[in-house]
Gaussian input, Z-matrix of N, CA and C with variables (Angstrom, degrees):
# hf/3-21g

backbone

0 1
 N
 C     1     B1
 C     2     B2     1     A1
 N     3     B3     2     A2     1     D1
 C     4     B4     3     A3     2     D2
 C     5     B5     4     A4     3     D3
 N     6     B6     5     A5     4     D4
 C     7     B7     6     A6     5     D5
 C     8     B8     7     A7     6     D6
 N     9     B9     8     A8     7     D7
 C    10    B10     9     A9     8     D8
 C    11    B11    10    A10     9     D9
 N    12    B12    11    A11    10    D10
 C    13    B13    12    A12    11    D11
 C    14    B14    13    A13    12    D12
 N    15    B15    14    A14    13    D13
 C    16    B16    15    A15    14    D14
 C    17    B17    16    A16    15    D15
 N    18    B18    17    A17    16    D16
 C    19    B19    18    A18    17    D17
 C    20    B20    19    A19    18    D18
 N    21    B21    20    A20    19    D19
 C    22    B22    21    A21    20    D20
 C    23    B23    22    A22    21    D21
 N    24    B24    23    A23    22    D22
 C    25    B25    24    A24    23    D23
 C    26    B26    25    A25    24    D24
 N    27    B27    26    A26    25    D25
 C    28    B28    27    A27    26    D26
 C    29    B29    28    A28    27    D27
 N    30    B30    29    A29    28    D28
 C    31    B31    30    A30    29    D29
 C    32    B32    31    A31    30    D30
 N    33    B33    32    A32    31    D31
 C    34    B34    33    A33    32    D32
 C    35    B35    34    A34    33    D33
 N    36    B36    35    A35    34    D34
 C    37    B37    36    A36    35    D35
 C    38    B38    37    A37    36    D36
 N    39    B39    38    A38    37    D37
 C    40    B40    39    A39    38    D38
 C    41    B41    40    A40    39    D39
 N    42    B42    41    A41    40    D40
 C    43    B43    42    A42    41    D41
 C    44    B44    43    A43    42    D42
 N    45    B45    44    A44    43    D43
 C    46    B46    45    A45    44    D44
 C    47    B47    46    A46    45    D45
 N    48    B48    47    A47    46    D46
 C    49    B49    48    A48    47    D47
 C    50    B50    49    A49    48    D48
 N    51    B51    50    A50    49    D49
 C    52    B52    51    A51    50    D50
 C    53    B53    52    A52    51    D51
 N    54    B54    53    A53    52    D52
 C    55    B55    54    A54    53    D53
 C    56    B56    55    A55    54    D54
 N    57    B57    56    A56    55    D55
 C    58    B58    57    A57    56    D56
 C    59    B59    58    A58    57    D57
 N    60    B60    59    A59    58    D58
 C    61    B61    60    A60    59    D59
 C    62    B62    61    A61    60    D60
 N    63    B63    62    A62    61    D61
 C    64    B64    63    A63    62    D62
 C    65    B65    64    A64    63    D63
 N    66    B66    65    A65    64    D64
 C    67    B67    66    A66    65    D65
 C    68    B68    67    A67    66    D66
 N    69    B69    68    A68    67    D67
 C    70    B70    69    A69    68    D68
 C    71    B71    70    A70    69    D69
 N    72    B72    71    A71    70    D70
 C    73    B73    72    A72    71    D71
 C    74    B74    73    A73    72    D72
 N    75    B75    74    A74    73    D73
 C    76    B76    75    A75    74    D74
 C    77    B77    76    A76    75    D75
 N    78    B78    77    A77    76    D76
 C    79    B79    78    A78    77    D77
 C    80    B80    79    A79    78    D78
 N    81    B81    80    A80    79    D79
 C    82    B82    81    A81    80    D80
 C    83    B83    82    A82    81    D81
 N    84    B84    83    A83    82    D82
 C    85    B85    84    A84    83    D83
 C    86    B86    85    A85    84    D84
 N    87    B87    86    A86    85    D85
 C    88    B88    87    A87    86    D86
 C    89    B89    88    A88    87    D87
 N    90    B90    89    A89    88    D88
 C    91    B91    90    A90    89    D89
 C    92    B92    91    A91    90    D90
 N    93    B93    92    A92    91    D91
 C    94    B94    93    A93    92    D92
 C    95    B95    94    A94    93    D93
 N    96    B96    95    A95    94    D94
 C    97    B97    96    A96    95    D95
 C    98    B98    97    A97    96    D96
 N    99    B99    98    A98    97    D97
 C   100   B100    99    A99    98    D98
 C   101   B101   100   A100    99    D99
 N   102   B102   101   A101   100   D100
 C   103   B103   102   A102   101   D101
 C   104   B104   103   A103   102   D102
 N   105   B105   104   A104   103   D103
 C   106   B106   105   A105   104   D104
 C   107   B107   106   A106   105   D105
 N   108   B108   107   A107   106   D106
 C   109   B109   108   A108   107   D107
 C   110   B110   109   A109   108   D108
 N   111   B111   110   A110   109   D109
 C   112   B112   111   A111   110   D110
 C   113   B113   112   A112   111   D111
 N   114   B114   113   A113   112   D112
 C   115   B115   114   A114   113   D113
 C   116   B116   115   A115   114   D114
 N   117   B117   116   A116   115   D115
 C   118   B118   117   A117   116   D116
 C   119   B119   118   A118   117   D117
 N   120   B120   119   A119   118   D118
 C   121   B121   120   A120   119   D119
 C   122   B122   121   A121   120   D120
 N   123   B123   122   A122   121   D121
 C   124   B124   123   A123   122   D122
 C   125   B125   124   A124   123   D123
 N   126   B126   125   A125   124   D124
 C   127   B127   126   A126   125   D125
 C   128   B128   127   A127   126   D126
 N   129   B129   128   A128   127   D127
 C   130   B130   129   A129   128   D128
 C   131   B131   130   A130   129   D129
 N   132   B132   131   A131   130   D130
 C   133   B133   132   A132   131   D131
 C   134   B134   133   A133   132   D132
 N   135   B135   134   A134   133   D133
 C   136   B136   135   A135   134   D134
 C   137   B137   136   A136   135   D135
 N   138   B138   137   A137   136   D136
 C   139   B139   138   A138   137   D137
 C   140   B140   139   A139   138   D138
 N   141   B141   140   A140   139   D139
 C   142   B142   141   A141   140   D140
 C   143   B143   142   A142   141   D141
 N   144   B144   143   A143   142   D142
 C   145   B145   144   A144   143   D143
 C   146   B146   145   A145   144   D144
 N   147   B147   146   A146   145   D145
 C   148   B148   147   A147   146   D146
 C   149   B149   148   A148   147   D147
 N   150   B150   149   A149   148   D148
 C   151   B151   150   A150   149   D149
 C   152   B152   151   A151   150   D150
 N   153   B153   152   A152   151   D151
 C   154   B154   153   A153   152   D152
 C   155   B155   154   A154   153   D153
 N   156   B156   155   A155   154   D154
 C   157   B157   156   A156   155   D155
 C   158   B158   157   A157   156   D156
 N   159   B159   158   A158   157   D157
 C   160   B160   159   A159   158   D158
 C   161   B161   160   A160   159   D159
 N   162   B162   161   A161   160   D160
 C   163   B163   162   A162   161   D161
 C   164   B164   163   A163   162   D162
 N   165   B165   164   A164   163   D163
 C   166   B166   165   A165   164   D164
 C   167   B167   166   A166   165   D165
 N   168   B168   167   A167   166   D166
 C   169   B169   168   A168   167   D167
 C   170   B170   169   A169   168   D168
 N   171   B171   170   A170   169   D169
 C   172   B172   171   A171   170   D170
 C   173   B173   172   A172   171   D171
 N   174   B174   173   A173   172   D172
 C   175   B175   174   A174   173   D173
 C   176   B176   175   A175   174   D174
 N   177   B177   176   A176   175   D175
 C   178   B178   177   A177   176   D176
 C   179   B179   178   A178   177   D177
 N   180   B180   179   A179   178   D178
 C   181   B181   180   A180   179   D179
 C   182   B182   181   A181   180   D180
 N   183   B183   182   A182   181   D181
 C   184   B184   183   A183   182   D182
 C   185   B185   184   A184   183   D183
 N   186   B186   185   A185   184   D184
 C   187   B187   186   A186   185   D185
 C   188   B188   187   A187   186   D186
 N   189   B189   188   A188   187   D187
 C   190   B190   189   A189   188   D188
 C   191   B191   190   A190   189   D189
 N   192   B192   191   A191   190   D190
 C   193   B193   192   A192   191   D191
 C   194   B194   193   A193   192   D192
 N   195   B195   194   A194   193   D193
 C   196   B196   195   A195   194   D194
 C   197   B197   196   A196   195   D195
 N   198   B198   197   A197   196   D196
 C   199   B199   198   A198   197   D197
 C   200   B200   199   A199   198   D198
 N   201   B201   200   A200   199   D199
 C   202   B202   201   A201   200   D200
 C   203   B203   202   A202   201   D201
 N   204   B204   203   A203   202   D202
 C   205   B205   204   A204   203   D203
 C   206   B206   205   A205   204   D204
 N   207   B207   206   A206   205   D205
 C   208   B208   207   A207   206   D206
 C   209   B209   208   A208   207   D207
 N   210   B210   209   A209   208   D208
 C   211   B211   210   A210   209   D209
 C   212   B212   211   A211   210   D210
 N   213   B213   212   A212   211   D211
 C   214   B214   213   A213   212   D212
 C   215   B215   214   A214   213   D213
 N   216   B216   215   A215   214   D214
 C   217   B217   216   A216   215   D215
 C   218   B218   217   A217   216   D216
 N   219   B219   218   A218   217   D217
 C   220   B220   219   A219   218   D218
 C   221   B221   220   A220   219   D219
 N   222   B222   221   A221   220   D220
 C   223   B223   222   A222   221   D221
 C   224   B224   223   A223   222   D222
 N   225   B225   224   A224   223   D223
 C   226   B226   225   A225   224   D224
 C   227   B227   226   A226   225   D225
 N   228   B228   227   A227   226   D226
 C   229   B229   228   A228   227   D227
 C   230   B230   229   A229   228   D228
 N   231   B231   230   A230   229   D229
 C   232   B232   231   A231   230   D230
 C   233   B233   232   A232   231   D231
 N   234   B234   233   A233   232   D232
 C   235   B235   234   A234   233   D233
 C   236   B236   235   A235   234   D234
 N   237   B237   236   A236   235   D235
 C   238   B238   237   A237   236   D236
 C   239   B239   238   A238   237   D237

   B1=1.4423
   B2=1.5246
   B3=1.3015
   B4=1.4564
   B5=1.5244
   B6=1.3312
   B7=1.4605
   B8=1.5134
   B9=1.3158
   B10=1.4623
   B11=1.5213
   B12=1.3076
   B13=1.4573
   B14=1.5164
   B15=1.3356
   B16=1.4577
   B17=1.5218
   B18=1.3225
   B19=1.4594
   B20=1.5158
   B21=1.3303
   B22=1.4560
   B23=1.5223
   B24=1.3128
   B25=1.4600
   B26=1.5263
   B27=1.3287
   B28=1.4543
   B29=1.5349
   B30=1.3231
   B31=1.4692
   B32=1.5365
   B33=1.3464
   B34=1.4642
   B35=1.5252
   B36=1.3182
   B37=1.4677
   B38=1.5341
   B39=1.3304
   B40=1.4645
   B41=1.5196
   B42=1.3218
   B43=1.4637
   B44=1.5253
   B45=1.3155
   B46=1.4632
   B47=1.5315
   B48=1.3111
   B49=1.4691
   B50=1.5268
   B51=1.3276
   B52=1.4682
   B53=1.5236
   B54=1.3353
   B55=1.4680
   B56=1.5247
   B57=1.3376
   B58=1.4687
   B59=1.5258
   B60=1.3285
   B61=1.4646
   B62=1.5271
   B63=1.3187
   B64=1.4707
   B65=1.5265
   B66=1.3225
   B67=1.4653
   B68=1.5274
   B69=1.3397
   B70=1.4697
   B71=1.5229
   B72=1.3209
   B73=1.4671
   B74=1.5230
   B75=1.3263
   B76=1.4591
   B77=1.5104
   B78=1.3208
   B79=1.4661
   B80=1.5249
   B81=1.3174
   B82=1.4672
   B83=1.5292
   B84=1.3259
   B85=1.4669
   B86=1.5253
   B87=1.3158
   B88=1.4615
   B89=1.5242
   B90=1.3310
   B91=1.4635
   B92=1.5284
   B93=1.3384
   B94=1.4667
   B95=1.5290
   B96=1.3260
   B97=1.4664
   B98=1.5247
   B99=1.3229
   B100=1.4661
   B101=1.5315
   B102=1.3342
   B103=1.4652
   B104=1.5327
   B105=1.3250
   B106=1.4671
   B107=1.5232
   B108=1.3143
   B109=1.4650
   B110=1.5278
   B111=1.3255
   B112=1.4658
   B113=1.5203
   B114=1.3310
   B115=1.4644
   B116=1.5263
   B117=1.3190
   B118=1.4651
   B119=1.5220
   B120=1.3195
   B121=1.4634
   B122=1.5189
   B123=1.3192
   B124=1.4680
   B125=1.5179
   B126=1.3260
   B127=1.4605
   B128=1.5051
   B129=1.3087
   B130=1.4622
   B131=1.5231
   B132=1.3189
   B133=1.4652
   B134=1.5196
   B135=1.3212
   B136=1.4584
   B137=1.5231
   B138=1.3306
   B139=1.4655
   B140=1.5221
   B141=1.3224
   B142=1.4669
   B143=1.5311
   B144=1.3379
   B145=1.4685
   B146=1.5255
   B147=1.3278
   B148=1.4708
   B149=1.5182
   B150=1.3160
   B151=1.4648
   B152=1.5272
   B153=1.3255
   B154=1.4638
   B155=1.5261
   B156=1.3459
   B157=1.4676
   B158=1.5205
   B159=1.3199
   B160=1.4643
   B161=1.5271
   B162=1.3336
   B163=1.4609
   B164=1.5274
   B165=1.3359
   B166=1.4616
   B167=1.5217
   B168=1.3378
   B169=1.4620
   B170=1.5319
   B171=1.3169
   B172=1.4653
   B173=1.5242
   B174=1.3326
   B175=1.4612
   B176=1.5259
   B177=1.3247
   B178=1.4611
   B179=1.5238
   B180=1.3087
   B181=1.4537
   B182=1.5125
   B183=1.3338
   B184=1.4567
   B185=1.5209
   B186=1.3065
   B187=1.4576
   B188=1.5206
   B189=1.3083
   B190=1.4553
   B191=1.5215
   B192=1.2968
   B193=1.4645
   B194=1.5252
   B195=1.3288
   B196=1.4588
   B197=1.5257
   B198=1.3034
   B199=1.4586
   B200=1.5194
   B201=1.2997
   B202=1.4462
   B203=1.5095
   B204=1.3255
   B205=1.4625
   B206=1.5308
   B207=1.3170
   B208=1.4583
   B209=1.5231
   B210=1.3026
   B211=1.4591
   B212=1.5140
   B213=1.3258
   B214=1.4679
   B215=1.5324
   B216=1.3086
   B217=1.4508
   B218=1.5377
   B219=1.2873
   B220=1.4602
   B221=1.5362
   B222=1.3081
   B223=1.4588
   B224=1.5308
   B225=1.3193
   B226=1.4571
   B227=1.5347
   B228=1.3030
   B229=1.4593
   B230=1.5322
   B231=1.3405
   B232=1.4609
   B233=1.5308
   B234=1.3145
   B235=1.4586
   B236=1.5246
   B237=1.3220
   B238=1.4641
   B239=1.4786
   A1=108.86
   A2=115.44
   A3=120.67
   A4=108.74
   A5=116.69
   A6=120.79
   A7=110.84
   A8=115.00
   A9=121.31
   A10=107.90
   A11=116.33
   A12=120.86
   A13=110.12
   A14=116.06
   A15=122.46
   A16=107.31
   A17=116.04
   A18=120.84
   A19=108.73
   A20=116.79
   A21=120.35
   A22=109.07
   A23=115.66
   A24=121.58
   A25=109.95
   A26=114.97
   A27=122.18
   A28=107.40
   A29=117.60
   A30=118.75
   A31=110.51
   A32=116.40
   A33=120.82
   A34=112.51
   A35=116.88
   A36=119.99
   A37=110.66
   A38=116.62
   A39=120.42
   A40=110.62
   A41=116.50
   A42=120.46
   A43=110.45
   A44=117.78
   A45=120.93
   A46=110.08
   A47=116.20
   A48=120.18
   A49=110.89
   A50=117.39
   A51=121.42
   A52=110.93
   A53=117.04
   A54=119.76
   A55=111.10
   A56=116.76
   A57=120.32
   A58=110.65
   A59=116.25
   A60=120.70
   A61=109.88
   A62=116.66
   A63=120.91
   A64=110.62
   A65=116.66
   A66=120.18
   A67=110.24
   A68=116.61
   A69=120.71
   A70=111.83
   A71=116.31
   A72=120.59
   A73=112.80
   A74=116.25
   A75=119.96
   A76=112.95
   A77=115.97
   A78=120.80
   A79=108.61
   A80=116.36
   A81=120.78
   A82=110.52
   A83=114.60
   A84=119.64
   A85=109.23
   A86=117.15
   A87=120.86
   A88=110.70
   A89=117.27
   A90=120.80
   A91=111.12
   A92=116.74
   A93=119.61
   A94=111.58
   A95=116.34
   A96=120.43
   A97=109.85
   A98=117.11
   A99=120.77
   A100=110.39
   A101=117.03
   A102=121.24
   A103=110.85
   A104=116.29
   A105=120.12
   A106=111.81
   A107=117.01
   A108=120.33
   A109=111.21
   A110=116.78
   A111=120.47
   A112=110.27
   A113=116.59
   A114=120.88
   A115=110.53
   A116=116.58
   A117=121.12
   A118=111.00
   A119=117.22
   A120=121.28
   A121=111.52
   A122=117.81
   A123=119.73
   A124=111.20
   A125=117.47
   A126=120.40
   A127=111.62
   A128=117.39
   A129=121.20
   A130=110.89
   A131=117.18
   A132=120.66
   A133=110.70
   A134=116.59
   A135=120.43
   A136=110.69
   A137=116.55
   A138=120.44
   A139=110.44
   A140=116.73
   A141=120.79
   A142=111.12
   A143=116.90
   A144=120.29
   A145=110.44
   A146=116.99
   A147=120.37
   A148=110.80
   A149=116.98
   A150=121.61
   A151=110.33
   A152=117.23
   A153=121.31
   A154=110.94
   A155=116.93
   A156=120.12
   A157=111.09
   A158=117.11
   A159=120.57
   A160=111.71
   A161=116.88
   A162=119.57
   A163=110.91
   A164=116.84
   A165=120.67
   A166=110.75
   A167=117.54
   A168=120.80
   A169=111.08
   A170=116.60
   A171=119.63
   A172=111.40
   A173=116.54
   A174=120.06
   A175=111.98
   A176=117.45
   A177=119.95
   A178=112.21
   A179=117.83
   A180=122.28
   A181=113.24
   A182=115.22
   A183=121.41
   A184=109.71
   A185=114.38
   A186=119.71
   A187=108.94
   A188=117.29
   A189=121.31
   A190=112.08
   A191=116.71
   A192=120.98
   A193=108.44
   A194=116.13
   A195=120.82
   A196=109.49
   A197=114.94
   A198=119.59
   A199=109.74
   A200=117.13
   A201=121.82
   A202=114.07
   A203=117.81
   A204=120.84
   A205=109.32
   A206=116.41
   A207=120.50
   A208=110.62
   A209=115.16
   A210=119.85
   A211=109.30
   A212=118.43
   A213=120.18
   A214=110.37
   A215=116.32
   A216=121.85
   A217=108.95
   A218=116.01
   A219=121.91
   A220=110.69
   A221=115.91
   A222=120.18
   A223=111.73
   A224=116.69
   A225=120.47
   A226=111.58
   A227=116.65
   A228=120.35
   A229=112.19
   A230=116.98
   A231=121.00
   A232=110.31
   A233=115.77
   A234=119.93
   A235=109.03
   A236=115.65
   A237=119.34
   A238=110.07
   D1=131.02
   D2=178.37
   D3=-78.24
   D4=137.91
   D5=-178.85
   D6=-121.88
   D7=166.34
   D8=177.29
   D9=-142.71
   D10=137.14
   D11=177.26
   D12=-73.67
   D13=142.85
   D14=179.70
   D15=-132.88
   D16=138.50
   D17=176.96
   D18=-115.19
   D19=131.15
   D20=176.54
   D21=-148.97
   D22=162.40
   D23=-178.17
   D24=-100.69
   D25=138.55
   D26=179.44
   D27=-133.73
   D28=138.71
   D29=175.65
   D30=-56.42
   D31=140.52
   D32=-175.96
   D33=-56.97
   D34=-42.17
   D35=-178.60
   D36=-62.68
   D37=-40.63
   D38=178.67
   D39=-64.76
   D40=-44.45
   D41=-179.88
   D42=-61.57
   D43=-41.27
   D44=179.16
   D45=-61.78
   D46=-42.23
   D47=178.89
   D48=-65.52
   D49=-43.34
   D50=-179.89
   D51=-64.12
   D52=-37.74
   D53=176.86
   D54=-62.40
   D55=-40.27
   D56=177.75
   D57=-63.56
   D58=-42.33
   D59=178.86
   D60=-62.19
   D61=-42.05
   D62=179.91
   D63=-61.80
   D64=-43.52
   D65=179.30
   D66=-63.85
   D67=-43.72
   D68=179.64
   D69=-60.84
   D70=-35.32
   D71=-178.81
   D72=-89.34
   D73=-5.64
   D74=-179.61
   D75=69.18
   D76=38.28
   D77=-178.49
   D78=-137.39
   D79=-170.40
   D80=-179.12
   D81=-111.38
   D82=164.48
   D83=175.83
   D84=-62.19
   D85=-39.58
   D86=178.70
   D87=-58.90
   D88=-45.17
   D89=179.90
   D90=-63.09
   D91=-38.71
   D92=177.77
   D93=-64.88
   D94=-40.65
   D95=179.06
   D96=-65.12
   D97=-44.75
   D98=179.28
   D99=-61.62
   D100=-42.43
   D101=178.72
   D102=-61.60
   D103=-44.17
   D104=-179.65
   D105=-66.15
   D106=-43.18
   D107=179.97
   D108=-66.83
   D109=-37.76
   D110=177.72
   D111=-63.97
   D112=-44.16
   D113=178.79
   D114=-62.71
   D115=-41.44
   D116=178.60
   D117=-62.48
   D118=-46.51
   D119=-178.41
   D120=-66.65
   D121=-41.41
   D122=-178.74
   D123=-73.98
   D124=-25.35
   D125=176.66
   D126=-62.02
   D127=-39.89
   D128=178.28
   D129=-67.08
   D130=-38.62
   D131=178.32
   D132=-65.11
   D133=-41.88
   D134=179.02
   D135=-65.19
   D136=-40.47
   D137=178.48
   D138=-63.38
   D139=-46.20
   D140=-179.27
   D141=-61.85
   D142=-40.87
   D143=179.42
   D144=-65.76
   D145=-42.51
   D146=178.71
   D147=-64.31
   D148=-39.60
   D149=178.95
   D150=-62.05
   D151=-44.29
   D152=179.63
   D153=-62.99
   D154=-41.72
   D155=178.40
   D156=-62.04
   D157=-43.62
   D158=-178.45
   D159=-67.95
   D160=-39.63
   D161=177.32
   D162=-62.61
   D163=-40.90
   D164=178.16
   D165=-63.72
   D166=-40.77
   D167=177.96
   D168=-63.57
   D169=-42.49
   D170=-179.78
   D171=-64.52
   D172=-40.15
   D173=-178.55
   D174=-70.55
   D175=-28.00
   D176=-179.19
   D177=-98.24
   D178=7.64
   D179=-176.07
   D180=-65.53
   D181=159.25
   D182=179.74
   D183=-82.39
   D184=147.11
   D185=176.48
   D186=-77.12
   D187=143.77
   D188=-179.75
   D189=-86.29
   D190=-18.06
   D191=177.18
   D192=-152.75
   D193=162.13
   D194=179.98
   D195=-72.06
   D196=157.12
   D197=177.61
   D198=-61.12
   D199=131.02
   D200=178.85
   D201=86.11
   D202=-12.81
   D203=-179.67
   D204=-71.21
   D205=133.45
   D206=-179.10
   D207=-80.36
   D208=153.89
   D209=174.57
   D210=-70.53
   D211=146.51
   D212=177.92
   D213=-65.41
   D214=152.68
   D215=178.05
   D216=-74.74
   D217=152.95
   D218=-177.66
   D219=-58.85
   D220=-40.57
   D221=-178.64
   D222=-61.84
   D223=-33.26
   D224=-179.92
   D225=-72.79
   D226=-25.47
   D227=-178.54
   D228=-86.90
   D229=-29.33
   D230=-174.35
   D231=-124.01
   D232=120.01
   D233=175.00
   D234=-75.43
   D235=132.47
   D236=179.32
   D237=-131.09

């Protein structure tokens, strides 16, 4: 996999915390950043795929009544 160096600024307190997390997990800060960015990028893909599936389901859904058919009156639905 081809890589590219990136420079960015992080608050010192956050970086100190991330370094501790990396040590606890036995990994590097770079690996944690790559893992987080990968999760972020794939989250959008999963959302988009789910959205497309739901839109397709809605478009192919069954009609609840015939065209032009009126809704039943409340009295007909509920005995009082």
